[in-house]
C-alpha positions as YAML, in Angstrom:
chain: A
units: angstrom
residues:
- id: 1
  name: MET
  ca: [-107.32, -302.02, 46.92]
- id: 2
  name: SER
  ca: [-105.43, -305.17, 46.13]
- id: 3
  name: ASN
  ca: [-101.70, -305.01, 46.56]
- id: 4
  name: PRO
  ca: [-99.66, -305.62, 43.37]
- id: 5
  name: ASN
  ca: [-96.96, -307.24, 45.49]
- id: 6
  name: ALA
  ca: [-99.32, -309.87, 46.85]
- id: 7
  name: ALA
  ca: [-98.34, -312.34, 44.15]
- id: 8
  name: ASN
  ca: [-94.86, -312.69, 45.59]
- id: 9
  name: GLY
  ca: [-96.18, -313.15, 49.10]
- id: 10
  name: SER
  ca: [-95.52, -309.64, 50.42]
- id: 11
  name: THR
  ca: [-98.12, -307.20, 51.62]
- id: 12
  name: SER
  ca: [-97.41, -303.49, 51.28]
- id: 13
  name: PRO
  ca: [-98.27, -301.50, 54.41]
- id: 14
  name: PHE
  ca: [-99.32, -298.66, 52.10]
- id: 15
  name: ALA
  ca: [-102.08, -300.64, 50.37]
- id: 16
  name: ASN
  ca: [-105.53, -299.66, 51.63]
- id: 17
  name: HIS
  ca: [-103.93, -296.81, 53.58]
- id: 18
  name: PRO
  ca: [-106.68, -294.55, 54.95]
- id: 19
  name: LEU
  ca: [-104.83, -291.24, 54.48]
- id: 20
  name: SER
  ca: [-105.71, -289.24, 51.35]
- id: 21
  name: VAL
  ca: [-102.89, -286.97, 50.23]
- id: 22
  name: ASN
  ca: [-105.28, -284.88, 48.13]
- id: 23
  name: ALA
  ca: [-107.77, -284.43, 50.97]
- id: 24
  name: SER
  ca: [-104.96, -283.57, 53.40]
- id: 25
  name: ALA
  ca: [-103.62, -280.92, 51.02]
- id: 26
  name: GLN
  ca: [-106.92, -279.18, 50.31]
- id: 27
  name: ALA
  ca: [-106.82, -276.78, 53.27]
- id: 28
  name: LEU
  ca: [-103.33, -275.69, 52.17]
- id: 29
  name: VAL
  ca: [-104.52, -275.18, 48.59]
- id: 30
  name: GLN
  ca: [-107.42, -273.08, 49.86]
- id: 31
  name: ARG
  ca: [-105.02, -271.01, 51.95]
- id: 32
  name: LEU
  ca: [-102.86, -270.43, 48.86]
- id: 33
  name: VAL
  ca: [-105.95, -269.19, 47.01]
- id: 34
  name: ASP
  ca: [-107.32, -267.10, 49.88]
- id: 35
  name: GLU
  ca: [-103.98, -265.36, 50.50]
- id: 36
  name: ALA
  ca: [-102.95, -265.05, 46.85]
- id: 37
  name: GLN
  ca: [-102.43, -261.30, 46.84]
- id: 38
  name: ARG
  ca: [-100.26, -261.33, 49.96]
- id: 39
  name: LEU
  ca: [-98.24, -264.28, 48.65]
- id: 40
  name: GLY
  ca: [-97.60, -262.63, 45.29]
- id: 41
  name: ILE
  ca: [-99.43, -265.22, 43.21]
- id: 42
  name: THR
  ca: [-102.43, -265.14, 40.89]
- id: 43
  name: VAL
  ca: [-105.34, -267.53, 40.58]
- id: 44
  name: SER
  ca: [-107.41, -268.02, 37.42]
- id: 45
  name: ARG
  ca: [-109.36, -270.66, 35.53]
- id: 46
  name: ASP
  ca: [-108.75, -271.91, 32.02]
- id: 47
  name: ASP
  ca: [-111.53, -272.24, 29.46]
- id: 48
  name: SER
  ca: [-112.47, -275.68, 30.79]
- id: 49
  name: GLY
  ca: [-112.71, -274.58, 34.43]
- id: 50
  name: VAL
  ca: [-109.39, -275.91, 35.79]
- id: 51
  name: SER
  ca: [-107.84, -273.68, 38.47]
- id: 52
  name: LEU
  ca: [-104.41, -272.33, 37.53]
- id: 53
  name: ILE
  ca: [-102.13, -270.83, 40.17]
- id: 54
  name: ASP
  ca: [-99.25, -268.77, 38.78]
- id: 55
  name: ALA
  ca: [-96.51, -268.75, 41.41]
- id: 56
  name: GLY
  ca: [-93.72, -267.28, 39.31]
- id: 57
  name: ILE
  ca: [-94.45, -267.03, 35.57]
- id: 58
  name: GLU
  ca: [-96.10, -263.59, 35.38]
- id: 59
  name: ALA
  ca: [-96.74, -263.28, 39.11]
- id: 60
  name: PRO
  ca: [-93.72, -262.45, 41.31]
- id: 61
  name: GLY
  ca: [-94.41, -265.23, 43.84]
- id: 62
  name: SER
  ca: [-92.62, -265.36, 47.17]
- id: 63
  name: ILE
  ca: [-90.62, -267.60, 49.49]
- id: 64
  name: GLU
  ca: [-93.71, -267.99, 51.67]
- id: 65
  name: ALA
  ca: [-95.71, -269.19, 48.67]
- id: 66
  name: GLY
  ca: [-92.94, -271.68, 47.92]
- id: 67
  name: ILE
  ca: [-93.04, -272.99, 51.50]
- id: 68
  name: LEU
  ca: [-96.80, -273.51, 51.25]
- id: 69
  name: ILE
  ca: [-96.41, -275.19, 47.86]
- id: 70
  name: GLY
  ca: [-93.78, -277.46, 49.37]
- id: 71
  name: GLU
  ca: [-96.28, -278.56, 52.02]
- id: 72
  name: ILE
  ca: [-98.95, -279.04, 49.34]
- id: 73
  name: CYS
  ca: [-96.49, -281.20, 47.39]
- id: 74
  name: MET
  ca: [-96.14, -283.37, 50.50]
- id: 75
  name: GLY
  ca: [-99.88, -283.96, 50.50]
- id: 76
  name: GLY
  ca: [-100.34, -282.09, 53.77]
- id: 77
  name: LEU
  ca: [-98.34, -284.79, 55.55]
- id: 78
  name: GLY
  ca: [-95.23, -282.74, 56.23]
- id: 79
  name: SER
  ca: [-94.10, -279.30, 57.33]
- id: 80
  name: VAL
  ca: [-91.70, -276.84, 55.70]
- id: 81
  name: GLN
  ca: [-90.28, -273.91, 57.67]
- id: 82
  name: LEU
  ca: [-87.79, -271.14, 57.02]
- id: 83
  name: ALA
  ca: [-85.00, -270.88, 59.56]
- id: 84
  name: ALA
  ca: [-82.22, -268.32, 59.98]
- id: 85
  name: GLN
  ca: [-78.93, -269.91, 61.01]
- id: 86
  name: GLY
  ca: [-76.49, -268.21, 63.37]
- id: 87
  name: ALA
  ca: [-72.72, -268.04, 63.14]
- id: 88
  name: SER
  ca: [-72.25, -270.39, 66.08]
- id: 89
  name: ASP
  ca: [-73.96, -273.44, 64.62]
- id: 90
  name: SER
  ca: [-72.73, -276.09, 62.23]
- id: 91
  name: THR
  ca: [-74.54, -274.57, 59.26]
- id: 92
  name: ALA
  ca: [-72.71, -271.25, 59.47]
- id: 93
  name: GLY
  ca: [-71.87, -270.09, 55.99]
- id: 94
  name: TRP
  ca: [-75.36, -269.41, 54.63]
- id: 95
  name: PRO
  ca: [-78.10, -267.35, 56.30]
- id: 96
  name: SER
  ca: [-81.40, -268.95, 55.23]
- id: 97
  name: TRP
  ca: [-82.35, -272.62, 55.50]
- id: 98
  name: LEU
  ca: [-85.43, -274.73, 55.00]
- id: 99
  name: GLU
  ca: [-86.41, -277.34, 57.59]
- id: 100
  name: VAL
  ca: [-88.63, -280.21, 56.45]
- id: 101
  name: ARG
  ca: [-90.34, -282.81, 58.66]
- id: 102
  name: SER
  ca: [-92.76, -285.67, 58.19]
- id: 103
  name: SER
  ca: [-94.16, -288.46, 60.36]
- id: 104
  name: GLN
  ca: [-95.48, -290.11, 57.17]
- id: 105
  name: PRO
  ca: [-92.32, -289.71, 55.08]
- id: 106
  name: VAL
  ca: [-93.02, -292.40, 52.48]
- id: 107
  name: LEU
  ca: [-96.51, -291.17, 51.65]
- id: 108
  name: ALA
  ca: [-95.52, -287.51, 51.86]
- id: 109
  name: CYS
  ca: [-92.36, -287.78, 49.81]
- id: 110
  name: LEU
  ca: [-92.80, -290.69, 47.40]
- id: 111
  name: ALA
  ca: [-96.57, -291.05, 47.01]
- id: 112
  name: SER
  ca: [-97.00, -287.29, 46.70]
- id: 113
  name: GLN
  ca: [-93.99, -284.95, 46.47]
- id: 114
  name: TYR
  ca: [-91.76, -286.88, 44.09]
- id: 115
  name: ALA
  ca: [-91.72, -285.41, 40.56]
- id: 116
  name: GLY
  ca: [-92.36, -288.65, 38.72]
- id: 117
  name: TRP
  ca: [-95.32, -288.15, 36.37]
- id: 118
  name: SER
  ca: [-94.08, -287.43, 32.84]
- id: 119
  name: LEU
  ca: [-96.38, -285.04, 30.97]
- id: 120
  name: ALA
  ca: [-95.51, -284.10, 27.41]
- id: 121
  name: ALA
  ca: [-96.99, -282.67, 24.21]
- id: 122
  name: SER
  ca: [-95.55, -282.42, 20.71]
- id: 123
  name: LYS
  ca: [-95.06, -279.12, 18.89]
- id: 124
  name: GLU
  ca: [-98.26, -279.71, 16.99]
- id: 125
  name: GLU
  ca: [-100.22, -280.55, 20.16]
- id: 126
  name: ALA
  ca: [-98.74, -277.65, 22.11]
- id: 127
  name: GLY
  ca: [-99.20, -274.93, 19.50]
- id: 128
  name: GLY
  ca: [-95.71, -274.72, 18.02]
- id: 129
  name: LYS
  ca: [-93.41, -275.45, 20.98]
- id: 130
  name: LYS
  ca: [-92.94, -278.83, 22.64]
- id: 131
  name: PHE
  ca: [-94.07, -279.10, 26.22]
- id: 132
  name: PHE
  ca: [-92.58, -281.30, 28.91]
- id: 133
  name: SER
  ca: [-92.90, -281.35, 32.66]
- id: 134
  name: LEU
  ca: [-92.65, -283.84, 35.52]
- id: 135
  name: GLY
  ca: [-95.78, -283.58, 37.60]
- id: 136
  name: SER
  ca: [-95.44, -283.71, 41.37]
- id: 137
  name: GLY
  ca: [-97.86, -283.55, 44.26]
- id: 138
  name: PRO
  ca: [-101.03, -285.28, 45.43]
- id: 139
  name: ALA
  ca: [-102.80, -285.77, 42.08]
- id: 140
  name: ARG
  ca: [-100.14, -288.32, 41.13]
- id: 141
  name: ALA
  ca: [-101.75, -290.69, 43.64]
- id: 142
  name: LEU
  ca: [-105.12, -290.35, 41.92]
- id: 143
  name: ALA
  ca: [-103.66, -291.26, 38.52]
- id: 144
  name: GLY
  ca: [-101.22, -293.92, 39.73]
- id: 145
  name: LYS
  ca: [-99.49, -294.00, 36.33]
- id: 146
  name: GLU
  ca: [-95.96, -294.54, 37.64]
- id: 147
  name: ALA
  ca: [-94.38, -297.90, 38.43]
- id: 148
  name: LEU
  ca: [-93.61, -296.55, 41.90]
- id: 149
  name: PHE
  ca: [-97.29, -296.77, 42.84]
- id: 150
  name: ALA
  ca: [-97.39, -300.46, 41.97]
- id: 151
  name: GLU
  ca: [-94.47, -300.97, 44.36]
- id: 152
  name: LEU
  ca: [-96.03, -298.91, 47.13]
- id: 153
  name: GLY
  ca: [-99.45, -300.42, 46.63]
- id: 154
  name: TYR
  ca: [-100.91, -296.98, 47.41]
- id: 155
  name: ARG
  ca: [-103.70, -295.14, 45.61]
- id: 156
  name: ASP
  ca: [-105.39, -292.12, 47.07]
- id: 157
  name: PRO
  ca: [-108.56, -293.37, 48.83]
- id: 158
  name: MET
  ca: [-110.41, -290.07, 48.29]
- id: 159
  name: PRO
  ca: [-114.08, -290.90, 47.61]
- id: 160
  name: ALA
  ca: [-115.88, -289.75, 44.47]
- id: 161
  name: ALA
  ca: [-118.03, -287.33, 46.45]
- id: 162
  name: GLY
  ca: [-116.08, -284.13, 46.99]
- id: 163
  name: ARG
  ca: [-113.16, -285.45, 44.93]
- id: 164
  name: SER
  ca: [-110.39, -282.96, 44.13]
- id: 165
  name: GLY
  ca: [-106.75, -283.01, 43.11]
- id: 166
  name: VAL
  ca: [-103.73, -280.71, 42.95]
- id: 167
  name: LEU
  ca: [-100.62, -281.06, 40.80]
- id: 168
  name: VAL
  ca: [-97.44, -278.96, 40.81]
- id: 169
  name: LEU
  ca: [-95.51, -278.34, 37.59]
- id: 170
  name: GLU
  ca: [-92.07, -276.71, 37.31]
- id: 171
  name: VAL
  ca: [-92.83, -274.82, 34.10]
- id: 172
  name: ASP
  ca: [-92.59, -271.32, 32.63]
- id: 173
  name: ARG
  ca: [-95.89, -271.48, 30.73]
- id: 174
  name: VAL
  ca: [-99.40, -272.84, 31.12]
- id: 175
  name: PRO
  ca: [-99.67, -276.48, 29.98]
- id: 176
  name: PRO
  ca: [-101.45, -276.96, 26.64]
- id: 177
  name: PRO
  ca: [-105.03, -278.25, 26.69]
- id: 178
  name: VAL
  ca: [-103.95, -281.74, 25.62]
- id: 179
  name: VAL
  ca: [-101.84, -282.11, 28.78]
- id: 180
  name: ILE
  ca: [-104.55, -280.74, 31.05]
- id: 181
  name: GLU
  ca: [-107.06, -283.11, 29.46]
- id: 182
  name: LYS
  ca: [-104.72, -286.04, 30.13]
- id: 183
  name: VAL
  ca: [-104.38, -285.09, 33.81]
- id: 184
  name: LEU
  ca: [-108.16, -284.82, 34.16]
- id: 185
  name: ARG
  ca: [-108.74, -288.14, 32.44]
- id: 186
  name: ASP
  ca: [-106.07, -290.07, 34.32]
- id: 187
  name: CYS
  ca: [-107.10, -288.64, 37.69]
- id: 188
  name: GLY
  ca: [-110.82, -289.10, 37.08]
- id: 189
  name: LEU
  ca: [-111.52, -285.43, 37.83]
- id: 190
  name: ALA
  ca: [-113.91, -282.86, 36.44]
- id: 191
  name: PRO
  ca: [-112.19, -279.58, 35.44]
- id: 192
  name: GLU
  ca: [-113.50, -277.68, 38.46]
- id: 193
  name: GLN
  ca: [-111.96, -280.34, 40.74]
- id: 194
  name: LEU
  ca: [-108.36, -279.86, 39.52]
- id: 195
  name: THR
  ca: [-105.82, -277.24, 40.59]
- id: 196
  name: LEU
  ca: [-102.50, -276.83, 38.75]
- id: 197
  name: ILE
  ca: [-99.74, -274.88, 40.51]
- id: 198
  name: LEU
  ca: [-97.11, -273.49, 38.12]
- id: 199
  name: THR
  ca: [-93.67, -272.71, 39.58]
- id: 200
  name: PRO
  ca: [-90.68, -271.94, 37.33]
- id: 201
  name: THR
  ca: [-87.49, -273.00, 39.12]
- id: 202
  name: LYS
  ca: [-85.93, -269.57, 38.59]
- id: 203
  name: SER
  ca: [-88.68, -267.92, 40.66]
- id: 204
  name: LEU
  ca: [-88.75, -267.36, 44.42]
- id: 205
  name: ALA
  ca: [-91.51, -269.91, 44.96]
- id: 206
  name: GLY
  ca: [-89.99, -272.36, 42.49]
- id: 207
  name: THR
  ca: [-86.55, -272.31, 44.08]
- id: 208
  name: THR
  ca: [-88.10, -272.71, 47.53]
- id: 209
  name: GLN
  ca: [-90.37, -275.65, 46.70]
- id: 210
  name: VAL
  ca: [-87.51, -277.51, 44.98]
- id: 211
  name: VAL
  ca: [-85.13, -277.11, 47.94]
- id: 212
  name: ALA
  ca: [-88.02, -278.29, 50.14]
- id: 213
  name: ARG
  ca: [-87.57, -281.69, 48.45]
- id: 214
  name: VAL
  ca: [-84.44, -282.44, 50.49]
- id: 215
  name: LEU
  ca: [-86.20, -285.16, 52.50]
- id: 216
  name: GLU
  ca: [-87.82, -286.57, 49.36]
- id: 217
  name: VAL
  ca: [-84.40, -286.89, 47.71]
- id: 218
  name: ALA
  ca: [-83.26, -289.03, 50.64]
- id: 219
  name: LEU
  ca: [-86.39, -291.21, 50.46]
- id: 220
  name: HIS
  ca: [-85.96, -291.70, 46.74]
- id: 221
  name: LYS
  ca: [-82.33, -292.66, 47.21]
- id: 222
  name: ALA
  ca: [-83.30, -295.11, 49.97]
- id: 223
  name: HIS
  ca: [-85.76, -296.66, 47.52]
- id: 224
  name: GLU
  ca: [-83.02, -296.93, 44.88]
- id: 225
  name: LEU
  ca: [-80.83, -298.66, 47.48]
- id: 226
  name: HIS
  ca: [-83.65, -301.18, 48.09]
- id: 227
  name: PHE
  ca: [-84.08, -300.24, 51.73]
- id: 228
  name: ALA
  ca: [-87.47, -301.43, 53.03]
- id: 229
  name: LEU
  ca: [-89.57, -298.28, 52.76]
- id: 230
  name: GLU
  ca: [-92.05, -299.46, 55.38]
- id: 231
  name: HIS
  ca: [-89.19, -299.31, 57.89]
- id: 232
  name: ILE
  ca: [-88.77, -295.52, 57.48]
- id: 233
  name: VAL
  ca: [-91.02, -294.01, 60.13]
- id: 234
  name: GLU
  ca: [-89.80, -290.43, 60.64]
- id: 235
  name: GLY
  ca: [-87.87, -287.94, 58.54]
- id: 236
  name: VAL
  ca: [-86.29, -284.59, 59.37]
- id: 237
  name: ALA
  ca: [-84.16, -282.62, 56.93]
- id: 238
  name: SER
  ca: [-82.69, -279.21, 56.19]
- id: 239
  name: ALA
  ca: [-81.01, -277.45, 53.27]
- id: 240
  name: PRO
  ca: [-79.78, -273.92, 52.52]
- id: 241
  name: LEU
  ca: [-82.07, -271.70, 50.45]
- id: 242
  name: PRO
  ca: [-80.21, -269.85, 47.68]
- id: 243
  name: ALA
  ca: [-81.38, -266.84, 45.75]
- id: 244
  name: PRO
  ca: [-83.09, -267.86, 42.48]
- id: 245
  name: GLY
  ca: [-80.78, -268.36, 39.52]
- id: 246
  name: ALA
  ca: [-80.48, -265.89, 36.67]
- id: 247
  name: ASP
  ca: [-81.79, -268.42, 34.16]
- id: 248
  name: ALA
  ca: [-83.28, -271.92, 34.11]
- id: 249
  name: LEU
  ca: [-79.90, -273.72, 34.07]
- id: 250
  name: ASP
  ca: [-78.48, -271.60, 36.89]
- id: 251
  name: ALA
  ca: [-81.66, -272.11, 38.93]
- id: 252
  name: MET
  ca: [-81.57, -275.87, 38.41]
- id: 253
  name: GLY
  ca: [-77.90, -275.92, 39.41]
- id: 254
  name: ARG
  ca: [-78.48, -273.93, 42.59]
- id: 255
  name: THR
  ca: [-81.44, -275.99, 43.81]
- id: 256
  name: ASN
  ca: [-79.63, -279.26, 43.16]
- id: 257
  name: ASP
  ca: [-76.46, -278.02, 44.83]
- id: 258
  name: ALA
  ca: [-78.44, -276.95, 47.90]
- id: 259
  name: ILE
  ca: [-79.37, -280.59, 48.49]
- id: 260
  name: LEU
  ca: [-76.29, -282.40, 47.13]
- id: 261
  name: TYR
  ca: [-73.84, -280.26, 49.13]
- id: 262
  name: GLY
  ca: [-76.00, -278.66, 51.84]
- id: 263
  name: GLY
  ca: [-78.74, -281.19, 52.52]
- id: 264
  name: ARG
  ca: [-78.80, -282.83, 55.94]
- id: 265
  name: VAL
  ca: [-81.27, -285.67, 56.64]
- id: 266
  name: HIS
  ca: [-82.12, -287.62, 59.80]
- id: 267
  name: LEU
  ca: [-84.16, -290.78, 59.27]
- id: 268
  name: THR
  ca: [-85.65, -292.86, 62.08]
- id: 269
  name: VAL
  ca: [-86.08, -296.47, 61.00]
- id: 270
  name: ARG
  ca: [-87.15, -299.91, 62.11]
- id: 271
  name: GLY
  ca: [-85.44, -303.13, 61.12]
- id: 272
  name: GLY
  ca: [-82.00, -304.51, 61.84]
- id: 273
  name: ASP
  ca: [-78.93, -302.50, 62.70]
- id: 274
  name: ASP
  ca: [-77.01, -303.83, 59.70]
- id: 275
  name: ALA
  ca: [-79.57, -302.43, 57.26]
- id: 276
  name: ALA
  ca: [-79.65, -299.07, 59.06]
- id: 277
  name: ARG
  ca: [-75.86, -298.82, 59.12]
- id: 278
  name: LEU
  ca: [-75.62, -299.68, 55.42]
- id: 279
  name: LEU
  ca: [-78.28, -297.08, 54.57]
- id: 280
  name: ALA
  ca: [-76.32, -294.35, 56.36]
- id: 281
  name: LYS
  ca: [-73.10, -295.37, 54.66]
- id: 282
  name: SER
  ca: [-74.57, -295.68, 51.15]
- id: 283
  name: LEU
  ca: [-76.89, -292.71, 51.02]
- id: 284
  name: PRO
  ca: [-74.76, -289.49, 50.94]
- id: 285
  name: SER
  ca: [-73.94, -287.75, 47.66]
- id: 286
  name: GLN
  ca: [-70.18, -287.98, 48.28]
- id: 287
  name: ASN
  ca: [-70.40, -291.63, 47.17]
- id: 288
  name: SER
  ca: [-70.83, -290.43, 43.59]
- id: 289
  name: ARG
  ca: [-67.99, -290.20, 41.10]
- id: 290
  name: ASP
  ca: [-69.47, -286.85, 39.99]
- id: 291
  name: TYR
  ca: [-69.35, -285.32, 43.48]
- id: 292
  name: GLY
  ca: [-67.33, -282.13, 43.96]
- id: 293
  name: ARG
  ca: [-68.49, -279.79, 41.19]
- id: 294
  name: GLY
  ca: [-71.49, -277.52, 40.84]
- id: 295
  name: PHE
  ca: [-74.47, -279.31, 39.33]
- id: 296
  name: ALA
  ca: [-74.80, -276.89, 36.41]
- id: 297
  name: ASP
  ca: [-71.21, -277.69, 35.39]
- id: 298
  name: ILE
  ca: [-71.85, -281.43, 35.79]
- id: 299
  name: PHE
  ca: [-74.98, -281.17, 33.65]
- id: 300
  name: LYS
  ca: [-73.18, -279.26, 30.90]
- id: 301
  name: ALA
  ca: [-70.32, -281.79, 30.91]
- id: 302
  name: ALA
  ca: [-72.94, -284.55, 30.53]
- id: 303
  name: GLU
  ca: [-74.20, -282.77, 27.39]
- id: 304
  name: PHE
  ca: [-77.42, -281.88, 29.22]
- id: 305
  name: ASP
  ca: [-78.35, -285.54, 29.55]
- id: 306
  name: PHE
  ca: [-79.41, -286.53, 33.08]
- id: 307
  name: TYR
  ca: [-78.83, -290.20, 32.26]
- id: 308
  name: LYS
  ca: [-75.10, -289.55, 31.81]
- id: 309
  name: ILE
  ca: [-74.82, -288.31, 35.40]
- id: 310
  name: ASP
  ca: [-74.01, -290.87, 38.08]
- id: 311
  name: GLY
  ca: [-77.29, -291.61, 39.85]
- id: 312
  name: ALA
  ca: [-75.50, -291.82, 43.21]
- id: 313
  name: LEU
  ca: [-75.09, -288.03, 43.10]
- id: 314
  name: PHE
  ca: [-78.80, -287.41, 43.64]
- id: 315
  name: ALA
  ca: [-78.74, -287.59, 47.42]
- id: 316
  name: PRO
  ca: [-78.32, -285.31, 50.43]
- id: 317
  name: ALA
  ca: [-74.84, -284.35, 51.58]
- id: 318
  name: GLU
  ca: [-75.08, -285.61, 55.16]
- id: 319
  name: VAL
  ca: [-77.13, -288.45, 56.63]
- id: 320
  name: TRP
  ca: [-78.02, -289.62, 60.12]
- id: 321
  name: VAL
  ca: [-79.94, -292.88, 60.59]
- id: 322
  name: SER
  ca: [-81.38, -293.86, 64.00]
- id: 323
  name: SER
  ca: [-82.78, -297.27, 64.89]
- id: 324
  name: LEU
  ca: [-85.98, -297.46, 66.93]
- id: 325
  name: GLU
  ca: [-85.12, -300.97, 68.13]
- id: 326
  name: SER
  ca: [-81.52, -300.57, 69.29]
- id: 327
  name: GLY
  ca: [-81.38, -296.82, 69.88]
- id: 328
  name: LYS
  ca: [-78.17, -296.59, 67.84]
- id: 329
  name: THR
  ca: [-77.47, -293.82, 65.34]
- id: 330
  name: TRP
  ca: [-75.12, -293.91, 62.34]
- id: 331
  name: HIS
  ca: [-73.71, -290.89, 60.53]
- id: 332
  name: ALA
  ca: [-72.10, -290.46, 57.11]
- id: 333
  name: GLY
  ca: [-71.31, -287.70, 54.66]
- id: 334
  name: ARG
  ca: [-70.72, -284.04, 55.38]
- id: 335
  name: LEU
  ca: [-71.92, -280.61, 54.40]
- id: 336
  name: ASN
  ca: [-69.81, -278.81, 51.82]
- id: 337
  name: LEU
  ca: [-70.80, -275.20, 52.41]
- id: 338
  name: GLN
  ca: [-67.54, -273.90, 50.97]
- id: 339
  name: LEU
  ca: [-68.55, -275.18, 47.54]
- id: 340
  name: LEU
  ca: [-71.94, -273.50, 47.90]
- id: 341
  name: ARG
  ca: [-70.39, -270.19, 48.91]
- id: 342
  name: GLU
  ca: [-68.12, -270.34, 45.87]
- id: 343
  name: GLN
  ca: [-71.14, -270.99, 43.66]
- id: 344
  name: TRP
  ca: [-73.55, -268.50, 45.21]
- id: 345
  name: LEU
  ca: [-71.69, -265.72, 47.01]
- id: 346
  name: ASP
  ca: [-70.08, -262.53, 45.70]
- id: 347
  name: GLU
  ca: [-68.26, -260.86, 48.55]
- id: 348
  name: ALA
  ca: [-69.13, -257.18, 49.10]
...
């Protein structure tokens, strides 16, 4: 495809990229379906034929389902693993952590995993209650409705023959038909070609797949800082996995805190040392004026308006940036596990 940046003389390395995030994710989607009973999820079809995977609304879900959904969100271009941390290491203070890796971090995190597709329906359209969700996962790259795709120059190259798509929604109910129809239309899919995975944040799978976005949060922040995305060649990250929250606000607070105060990211980059050093210095969440309180409290103080929260907060706690050219590494930020323990832990 033509690159939208070509007019200003630049050529995006992600234009005409041969990797299909939807094709890469299909084996993982099939595994989710095949192992549904063991993973605590249910699979059904709506009246139109779209596949619906309940990973936490009526079904109990599981951490393992959330790990698999996290990998699906990354378009099959990254891995998510559960790790138990021992008392002797630097992450002592919380027992369970997620480790995330990708050798295609920009495609995995920004072209696929990022929750950037706004899907909404009015009360009338949704049968009496407004519906809103931010779609994430591979199907975003079929629709290409977000400005981010114009910047990346990437659209999923999946051919028409055998076309399929998967989208993940952090919701507590099935999307209304008007939303499903929009997804089908914008992605150019027949109903039987679309899978929707539904994961409330306050479920086991929902909490897990959100914390698995720790690397994506770093990539998104790097994009906001105008770092050249094509220079990010490897990404490794970790974050503590809390128990799901008691309600939607508590769950949102816990998953955000896991990354803002417990997220550790190591990026390997090309380009000059000055740019790499500045990225390391500018990226951590401690640069935000809102740093230092639990996210649920910050959100309430902002009158539940995300736009009143300092955007610099949405970043991992600790960052390491290594240069391929010079071999140097820069480090900034720190984990704040004491804050997490205060938020999450009741001593026996």
